[in-house]
N, C-alpha and C positions, 0 to 999 in steps of 0.2 A: 572480197569482190571476185566474181567469177571471171575466168579468162575468156577472151574473145576467140572465135575460131582461128583468126590469124595468129593470135598468141600461141594457141595450142599447136598449130602447124609449125610455127617458128621454134618451139621448144621440143618438138617430136624427135625421138632418137633415131633418125634415119641412118641406115647403114651400120648401126651398132648392134651388138648382141646384148639383149636383156636377159638376165637370169631370173626366171619366174619361180622356179622351184629346183630342188636338187637334180631333177631329170628333165626339166622343161626350159627351153630357151626360146626367145622370140626375136625375129628380125623384121622391122617395119619397112614396108615399101613406100616410096615417095609418090603415092597416088591419092592425095587428099581430095575430097569433094564433099558437097552437101549430102551425098549418099554413102560415102565410105569413111566419113569422119577424118581422122588423120592419115588413114591409109590401110592397106591390107597387112595384117599381122601373120607372118609365116612362122609356124612353130617347128622346133627341132626337139624330138623326144628321144631320150636315152643318152648314153655316153659310149664312145668307141664305135659301136654299130648302132645306127640311129634311123629313125623315120622322120620325114619332112611332111608336114601337113599344110596343104594349100600354098604351093610355091608362089602364087600370086600372078600379077600381070606380066606380059612379055616386055620386060624392062631391063636393059643392060645393067644399069646401076644396081638394081635389086638383085639380079642374078650374081653379079660380082660380089656383093655383100654376103649372099648366101654361101657362095663357094669359099670365101674367106672364113666364114664362121664354121664351115665343115672341114676345113683343112686338117688332114691327118686322120679323119674319121671315114668309116664306111657307111654309105647310105644304102640301106637294104630296100626301103620302100618310100615311094612318093605317094602320099595318101590325099585324096581329093574329097571334099565335102559336097561340092556341087559345081556346076560348070558355068557359072557367071564369069565374065571376062576379067574380073579382078581376083579370081581364085585359081584357075587351072592353066592359063596359057603358057606359063613358064615351065610347065612340067616337061615338055620334050627337051628343051635346052638343058635343064637340070639332069635329065636322064642321060643325055649325051656326056655330060661332065662327070657323072657319078656311076653310071651303069645300073642304077636302081630300077626296080620294078614299079611301074605306075599302076595304082589300084585305087579302089574306093568306089565312088558313085558310078552309076551307069551313064553312058553317053546320052545326050539329049540335044536334038536339033529342033529348034522352034523359032519361027520368024518372030521378031520383036515388034509387037503391035501396040506397044505403049511404053511410057517411061517406067524403067525398072530401077533396081538398085545399082546398076552399072550400065555398060554399053551393050548388054544383051548376052547371048549364049555363045560359048566357045565351040565353034563348029569343028575345030581341029582335034578336039579331045579324043584320044584313042587309047584307053587303058589296056594294059596287058592282061588284067583280070578285073572282074567286077565283084564288089563285096555286097552281100545282102544282109538283112537284119540278123544279128547274132554271129556273123563271120568275124574272124580275128586274124590279125597279123602280129608277129611278136619278134623280139630281139632280146639281148641280154638285159634282164631287169625291167622289161617293159612289154606291155600288151595293149593293143588298140582293138576294141570290139565295136563293130558297126551297130548303130541304132538308127533304124529308118525313121526319119522325121520329115515327111512331106508336108508341104504347105507353102513355104517361101518358093520352093520349086518342087516338082514332083519327084526329082531324083536326090533330094537332099538327105545326107547322112550326118549324124553326129558320131563322135568316137569316144567311148568310155576308156579311161585309163585307170584301171582298178588299183594299180600299185600305189597311186597317190590320191585315190578317190576323187579323180578329176574327170571332167567332160570337156572335150573340144567341141564347142557348140556351133561353129561355123557362123552362118547368118540366121540360124533358127532363133537363137537368143544372142543378142548383141549387147555390148557393154555400154552403149551410149544412147541408143534409140530403139524404138520398136522396128521390126523388120517390115519391108514392103511385101505385100501379098498381091501379086499382079496376075489376073487371069489373062489368057486361058490356062497357063500352066500353074500359076499360083492358085491355091485353093484354100479358102478360109475355113471350111469345115475340117479339112485335113490338118491345117495349121493348128486349130484349137485342139483337135484330138492329140496332136503331137506334143503340144504344151502340157496337156493333162497327163500324158505318159511320163513326162519328166518329174512331175510333182511327187510321184510315188517312189522315185529313185533316191539313192542315198549319197550321191556325190556331194563333196564339201566345197568344191570350187569349179567354176566354168571358165574356160579360156575361149572367148569369142574371137572371130577373125577381125572384128572392128570394135575398138574400145578396150577398156581395161578389164581385168579379171572380175568375175562376179563371185563374191565371197559369201553370200547368203542365198544360194541359188533357188531353193524351194520357195522362199518368200518372194524372191524376185520374179519367179515364173508365175506365182499366184497373182502378183501385181500385173503382169502382162495379160493374164486371162481376164482380170477385172477390167483392165483398160479396154480390151476388145469388147467386152460386154457393155461397157459404158458407151463406146462408139456405136454399137448396135442400137442401144437405147436412144441415142441422139438421132439416128436415122429414123427410127420409128416415130419419135416425137415430131420431127420435121415433116414427115409424110402425113402425120395426123393433122397437120395444119393445112395440108393440100399437096398436090403433086409437085414434084421438084425434079430438076435436072441434077446430074452429078456435080457440075461446076458450081451450081447454086448451093448445094449441100456442103461442098468443100469450103466455099467462102465463109460459111457460118461456122462449121465445125472446126476449121483450122485457121481461124482468124488471127491467132497469135503466132503462127508458124511461118517461117521463111517461105515467101511465095515461090521460090525456086523449087520447093518441095511439093507444091500444090498438085502438079500433074501426077506425081507418084502417089500422093495421098488419094487422088481420085481413083487410082487403080485399086487401092485398098477398100475404098468405099464401094466400088463396083464388086469387089470380092465379097463384101458383106451382103450386098444386095442380091447377088447370085445365090448365096447361102440362104438368105431369107426367102427368096422366091422358091427355092427347093423345099423349104419348110412350109410353103403355102401362106406366107405372111405378107408378101408384097407382090406387085405385078408391074410390068413395064409396058409402055406404049411409045415406040420410037425412042426418043431421047429423054423421056420423062418417066418417072417412077411414082407409084402411089401405093397406099395400103390395099391389100387384097379385099375384094368386095365380100 
C-alpha cells in the first residue's frame, strides 16, 4: 500500500544527515508542500573541504541542521541550481557562517505572474561569481561542472559530479513528479531540449532537489520526454474537438491530480501552447485556444 503525503512528511528525516554515497550527503529542509514534496534536499559534496548545493529556504531550523552537519569541515563553495525561493535564500546566512563563495546560476529577477513550484524568485540572490555551461568548481576528490538546462527557469543549471558519475539535477529532473514549466520565464521548448541533452550523457545516478535519487536516469528522462509529448498530444486532440480555455483543458487533462496543483498545471499547459503556437500548430483569441487554420 502506498504511503499518503502526510505519512511521507511524518517519516521524512528532517534535520538529519543522510549518506547518499561515499562523497554525497543530504539534509532535508522542513518545507513540504504539494510543489516541493517532502521538502528541499540540500546536498553536501566531499569530505573535509566541501561544496553545498542549494542551501534551501531562509529557515533557521534548516540552517542550524546544515551547520551541525558541516561542523569541523570547510565549505569552499555554495552552489545554486536556480533562484526559486526553496533553493537559494539560505545562501547568505550560510556564507556568513562558513565564509564560502556563492556561485552557480545567474541572478534572475522576474515578477511572479502565476503559480510556480514555490513562492517565486529570490530577489536577494547575489552570487560572488556566475557559472556558465562547462564551468567547474572543485575540491579534494570532487568536481562540479555546470550544465546549462533552461526550461524550468531560464537560469537553471545542473551539476555533473564525474568522480561518482552523478548529476545534481535541481528541479530539471525531480525524483517524485514532473517539473512545472511556467511562462514567461519557463520555456517548454528549452525544457525539452534540455531533457534531450541529458539522454546522451552517461551519469549513473541523479540527485534531485525534491524526491529520492534517480537510479536509471536515461530511462527516466526518456519517460519525461514521452510524458510531455503525450500532454502535447492531449492538447491537440482537445483543440481538434473545438476551441478551449486553459482551465477547461486542465480539468480534463489533470482530472486525477490534486486540484491544488491545477493552477500550476495550467502554467505547463500554457507553456505547451506557446511552444505549439511558435511551431504554427495552434492560435489563441483572448482566453481561448484553437488549432491553427
